[in-house]
C-alpha positions, 0 to 999 in steps of 0.5 A: 582768937590770939593775937599775932605777935611779930619781932622788931629789931632791937625791942625785946619784948614781942609785938602785938601786930596790931597796934593801938594808934592814939593821934586822936586821943591828943584832941587836936584835929580831932574834935576834943577828946576824954582823957578817962575814956581813953585810959579805958580804952587803952586798958582794954587794949592791953586786955584783948592782947595789943602790946604796941601803943604808937603815940607822937608829941604832935598828938594834941601837943604831948596830950597823947602821951600824957594820957598813955603815961596815965594809963600805963602807970595805972595798969603798971607792967611797963615791961610787957608794953611796946612804947613807941613815940615820934620826934621832929615836928617843932611847935610854933602857937598851934601850928607843926613844922618839920625840925630834925635837928640834933637840938630839937631831938634832945629836947624834944625826948626829955618832955616825951620821957615826962609825959610817958612817965618811962626812963626809956622808949621802946621806938622812938621814930623820926616823924617826918622828913626834914629837908632842912637838915641832913639825914645824917644829924637826925640819925646821929642823934638818934644813935646817940639816945640809943646808946645812952639808954633813953632809945632801945629801937630807932624807927622812921615815918614817911621817910623815902628809900633814899632817906631810909638809906642815908639814915642807915648809913649812921645808926641801923633802922629798926622800923618803917611807917608809912600809910597804907590802907586799900584806898591809900597803897603806894607804899607797896610799890617801893617801901614794903619790898625794900623794907623786907630786903632790909629786915625793916619792921613796916609799921602802918598807919591809917588802916581804916583811911580817917574811919572811911573803911570803918562802916560807920561814915555815911553821906550825912555823917558831920565833922565837929570842931577841928576834925581833919576831915573837914579838909580831908579831900576824901571827904568831899564829893564828888570823891566822897562818893566814890569812895562810900560806894567802894565800901558798901561793896567791900562791907558786903563781901566781907559780911558773904564771904567772911563774916565780918564787917569791912573794918576787919575786913579793912585792917586784915588787908593791911596784915595780908601785906608781905613785909608788914609787921604791924597795922596801926589802928586808931581807936578811942572808945573800949568797944570799937576794939570789939572786931579784933576777933575778926581781925583774927579769924581769916586771910585772904587769899590771891582771888580775895585780894584781886577782887578788892582791889578790881572794887576800889579800882571802879569805884574811884575814879579820881583817887587821891592820897594823904599829901595833904596831911604832910607838915611843912618845913619850919619857916623863919617866922611864926605860923599861921595854920597847922600841919597835921602830924598824922 
């Protein structure tokens, strides 16, 4: 099946509706990584029709960007890839803090360009809003980078509607990136409708909810090293059992109704939400991309969408969102623990 594509304002090439998420390729907070395997995965994604790759300096403190830069350099055809990275998280030791100042942005963009081995970034996104810096200052810095040709399109991530409206008065927003999956659906209430009304592309992250909706996790799964899921409240009982119960029912429905796995069902659900442009899918191994054909061969009708929501509502009695991942405001002194980038 052919890959679905979409357009993002100010990005001249079509973007695949499945985007490659590369947080885990950075290693940090995901139990390490294998760079050669990551490069093979990126090449396999390109071969499968994925043209948008999403990353951030925060993913392994620049390591994810370096791996992507290597993979694209080895493959060539830079002009056929939408490179989307982010800005606005300051590193202090092994910790990350929000920093949307002009100085931070101008320093970060040069580092990202170098690591990605490119002279322009297709989509440059503010990673998290910085409450200590006026949104207008952040927007002006991004606008100036675009005018300088270092950035083609400007996006925001984890922004509220108010923040996007203030930002957008300074420079047009091409995209927004909120979390969205079957277990974390807050974005459907206001963010998605606002973006549809303002012709802002929606790139959504967390389609598999840190792997919960991938079908390979059960009660016996262990998470090694610094894996983020050790502190994710969804992976702590009794919630963990509630979410796994929902996954089992969703898996059965996916097999019986569409002859696909729960992973394909979860990504299809995101893609079928009105206004969603791209669902970011984090993978680390080429074989994990096999379900792409499953995702592309079916759509969810109203009856199916209602059933999926009913399953989640029935099984998950104590739902929790992704708020634990939000990095903190920057303090005056060096921190002791790290915030998560997402």
